[in-house]
C-alpha positions as CSV (number, residue, x, y, z in Angstrom):
1,M,18.1,29.1,-27.2
2,A,14.3,28.6,-27.4
3,I,12.5,26.3,-25.0
4,R,8.9,25.3,-25.8
5,V,7.0,24.0,-22.7
6,A,3.9,21.9,-22.9
7,D,0.6,23.5,-21.9
8,E,0.4,21.2,-18.8
9,L,3.6,22.6,-17.5
10,M,2.8,26.3,-18.0
11,M,1.5,26.5,-14.4
12,F,5.1,26.3,-13.2
13,L,6.4,29.3,-15.1
14,P,6.2,32.8,-13.6
15,A,3.1,34.7,-14.9
16,S,5.4,37.1,-16.8
17,R,6.9,34.2,-18.8
18,R,3.9,32.1,-19.6
19,E,4.4,32.1,-23.3
20,P,4.5,29.2,-25.8
21,V,8.2,29.7,-26.3
22,S,10.8,31.0,-23.8
23,S,14.1,32.5,-24.8
24,V,16.7,31.2,-22.4
25,P,20.3,32.5,-22.2
26,W,22.9,29.7,-22.1
27,D,26.3,29.9,-20.5
28,G,27.8,27.1,-22.6
29,T,28.0,24.5,-19.8
30,S,24.5,24.1,-18.2
31,T,22.6,20.9,-18.9
32,L,19.1,20.9,-20.4
33,G,17.7,19.8,-17.1
34,H,19.2,22.8,-15.3
35,L,17.8,25.2,-18.0
36,V,14.3,23.7,-17.7
37,E,14.4,24.0,-14.0
38,S,15.6,27.6,-14.3
39,L,12.2,28.3,-15.9
40,G,10.5,26.9,-12.8
41,V,9.6,23.4,-14.0
42,P,10.6,20.6,-11.6
43,L,12.2,17.7,-13.5
44,P,9.9,15.1,-12.0
45,E,7.1,16.8,-13.9
46,V,8.9,16.6,-17.3
47,G,8.3,13.8,-19.8
48,A,10.1,13.6,-23.1
49,M,12.4,16.3,-24.3
50,T,13.6,16.9,-27.8
51,V,16.2,19.1,-29.5
52,H,15.2,19.8,-33.1
53,G,12.9,16.8,-32.9
54,T,15.6,14.4,-31.5
55,P,14.9,12.8,-28.1
56,V,17.4,13.9,-25.5
57,G,17.9,13.5,-21.7
58,P,18.2,16.1,-19.0
59,S,22.0,15.7,-18.8
60,T,22.3,16.9,-22.5
61,R,24.3,20.1,-23.0
62,P,22.5,21.9,-25.8
63,D,24.1,24.4,-28.2
64,A,23.2,28.1,-28.6
65,G,20.3,28.5,-31.0
66,D,18.8,25.0,-30.3
67,E,15.1,24.6,-30.2
68,V,13.9,22.5,-27.3
69,D,10.5,21.0,-26.8
70,V,9.5,19.9,-23.3
71,S,6.5,17.7,-22.7
72,A,4.7,16.7,-19.5
73,V,4.9,13.3,-17.9
74,L,2.6,10.8,-19.7
75,R,-0.4,9.6,-17.7
76,P,-0.9,7.1,-16.2
77,Q,2.7,7.2,-15.0
78,R,4.4,3.9,-14.2
79,V,6.2,3.7,-10.8
80,P,9.1,1.2,-10.5
81,L,8.3,-1.4,-7.9
82,E,10.5,-3.4,-5.6
83,P,10.3,-7.2,-5.7
84,D,8.2,-7.2,-2.5
85,Q,5.8,-4.5,-3.9
86,V,2.5,-5.2,-5.7
87,A,1.5,-1.5,-5.9
88,P,3.0,1.9,-5.5
89,R,3.6,3.3,-2.0
90,F,3.2,7.0,-1.3
91,L,4.5,9.6,1.2
92,L,2.8,13.0,1.5
93,D,4.3,16.2,2.8
94,V,3.0,18.1,5.9
95,H,0.5,20.2,3.9
96,L,-1.4,17.2,2.4
97,G,-2.9,15.6,5.5
98,T,-6.5,15.5,4.2
99,L,-5.4,13.9,1.0
100,A,-3.4,11.3,2.9
101,R,-6.5,10.3,4.9
102,R,-8.5,10.0,1.6
103,M,-5.8,7.9,0.0
104,R,-5.8,5.5,3.0
105,L,-9.6,5.3,2.8
106,L,-9.1,3.9,-0.7
107,G,-6.6,1.4,0.5
108,L,-3.5,3.1,-0.9
109,D,-0.3,2.6,1.2
110,T,0.2,6.2,2.2
111,A,2.7,7.5,4.8
112,Y,2.2,10.9,6.3
113,H,3.7,12.9,9.2
114,N,2.8,16.4,10.3
115,D,6.2,17.2,11.7
116,M,8.7,15.9,9.2
117,D,11.0,18.4,7.4
118,D,12.2,18.1,3.8
119,P,15.4,16.2,4.3
120,E,13.6,13.6,6.4
121,L,10.9,13.2,3.8
122,V,13.5,12.5,1.1
123,V,15.2,10.0,3.3
124,Q,12.0,8.1,4.0
125,A,10.8,8.2,0.4
126,N,14.1,6.8,-0.8
127,R,14.4,4.2,2.0
128,E,10.9,2.8,1.6
129,R,10.7,3.5,-2.2
130,R,7.6,5.7,-1.8
131,V,6.5,8.3,-4.3
132,L,6.8,11.7,-2.6
133,L,3.7,13.8,-3.3
134,T,4.0,17.5,-2.6
135,Q,3.1,21.0,-3.7
136,D,6.6,22.2,-2.8
137,R,8.5,22.7,-6.0
138,G,11.8,23.1,-4.1
139,L,11.3,19.7,-2.6
140,L,10.9,18.1,-6.0
141,R,14.2,19.7,-7.2
142,R,16.2,17.9,-4.6
143,R,18.6,15.7,-6.5
144,A,18.6,12.9,-3.9
145,L,14.9,12.3,-4.3
146,W,14.3,9.0,-6.2
147,F,10.7,9.7,-7.3
148,G,8.4,12.7,-6.7
149,A,5.3,14.3,-8.1
150,Y,3.6,17.6,-7.8
151,V,-0.1,17.4,-6.7
152,R,-2.4,19.7,-8.6
153,G,-5.4,21.4,-7.0
154,S,-6.1,23.3,-3.9
155,R,-9.1,21.2,-2.8
156,P,-8.7,17.6,-1.5
157,D,-11.3,16.4,-4.0
158,D,-9.2,17.8,-6.9
159,Q,-6.0,16.6,-5.4
160,L,-7.3,13.1,-5.1
161,R,-8.5,13.1,-8.7
162,D,-5.1,14.3,-9.8
163,V,-3.3,11.5,-8.0
164,L,-5.7,8.8,-9.3
165,D,-5.4,10.2,-12.8
166,R,-1.6,10.3,-12.7
167,F,-0.9,6.9,-11.2
168,A,-4.1,4.9,-11.8
169,P,-3.5,2.8,-8.7
170,A,-5.6,-0.2,-7.9
171,L,-8.1,0.6,-5.1
172,S,-9.0,-1.5,-2.0
173,P,-11.4,0.8,-0.1
174,W,-11.9,0.3,3.6
175,T,-8.8,-1.8,4.1
176,R,-6.5,0.7,5.8
177,C,-6.5,2.8,9.0
178,T,-7.0,6.5,8.0
179,A,-5.2,7.5,11.1
180,C,-1.9,5.5,10.9
181,N,-2.0,3.7,7.5
182,G,-2.1,0.2,9.2
183,E,-4.0,-2.6,7.6
184,L,-7.5,-3.3,8.9
185,A,-8.6,-6.8,9.9
186,P,-12.2,-8.0,10.7
187,V,-12.8,-8.3,14.4
188,D,-15.7,-10.0,16.2
189,K,-18.0,-7.7,18.0
190,E,-17.8,-9.8,21.1
191,D,-14.0,-9.2,21.3
192,I,-14.3,-5.4,21.4
193,E,-17.7,-4.8,23.1
194,R,-16.0,-3.3,26.2
195,D,-14.3,-0.7,24.0
196,L,-17.6,0.5,22.4
197,E,-20.1,3.1,23.4
198,A,-23.5,1.7,24.2
199,G,-25.1,3.4,21.2
200,T,-22.5,2.0,18.9
201,R,-23.0,-1.6,20.2
202,R,-26.7,-1.4,19.6
203,S,-26.4,0.1,16.1
204,Y,-23.6,-1.8,14.4
205,D,-22.5,-5.4,14.1
206,V,-19.6,-5.3,11.6
207,Y,-16.2,-4.0,12.8
208,G,-12.6,-3.8,11.7
209,R,-9.5,-3.1,13.8
210,C,-6.1,-1.6,12.8
211,A,-3.3,-4.2,13.1
212,D,-0.9,-1.4,14.0
213,C,-2.6,1.1,16.3
214,G,-5.6,-0.9,17.4
215,R,-8.2,1.7,16.3
216,I,-11.7,0.2,15.8
217,Y,-13.7,1.0,12.7
218,W,-17.3,0.7,11.7
219,R,-19.7,2.3,9.2
220,G,-20.8,5.2,11.4
221,A,-22.1,8.7,11.2
222,H,-19.6,9.8,8.5
223,S,-20.1,6.8,6.2
224,D,-22.2,8.7,3.6
225,H,-19.5,11.2,3.1
226,L,-16.8,8.6,3.0
227,E,-18.8,6.4,0.7
228,R,-19.1,9.3,-1.7
229,I,-15.4,9.6,-1.8
230,V,-15.0,5.9,-2.5
231,Q,-17.7,5.8,-5.2
232,E,-16.3,8.9,-7.0
233,A,-12.8,7.4,-7.0
234,R,-14.1,4.1,-8.4
235,A,-16.1,6.0,-11.1
236,H,-13.0,7.9,-12.0
237,G,-11.1,4.7,-12.4
238,N,-13.8,3.1,-14.5
239,A,-13.9,6.2,-16.8
240,R,-10.2,5.7,-17.5
241,S,-10.6,2.1,-18.4
């Protein structure tokens, strides 16, 4: 059996097998999804599949000698939403903490824990209908996971661009706590003066407070760096429009 994998999915194949077409032995019972994953490609990264040009699903059992084409997920990818949702929610694994903070900066509902193991991540993703973002291919192969995606890139800037390109989420910068993901609400300076350093009180007048953890925010010393992230994300979205 011959399986042709799209260029965008070649990164998942072992270096020794990164060829346009792979010859795959078939035992007569394995599904197409199993065979594709045996090459190293997680099914959440797979888009349309065809056998001799006919669309098929991952549960299809192909025949010996079939020619299979495997494409990547189309971008932007639609995420099924619950009735109470207006935008996708996300959950990031323990290795993507910086990306989580940047997504929260952009107003994306992003859960993150630095001490949660794989089964716990799957449970939370399923319970809260969050897209699980990870660079762990094994995690994406867990059958119980309702929706996952592999994050491309080793640098946070590249990872963020990949997520924005894949899901094209609506952005609401400066509306979430980067520490806990809670929503920020405006707060009068007079109500929080006792919690501020003297220099901060003198220098800033506009503040927000997290409704969950109580952390106070203002445009401080890191605002130029954070503003760059926001502006680049907005420019990326405008370029896609």
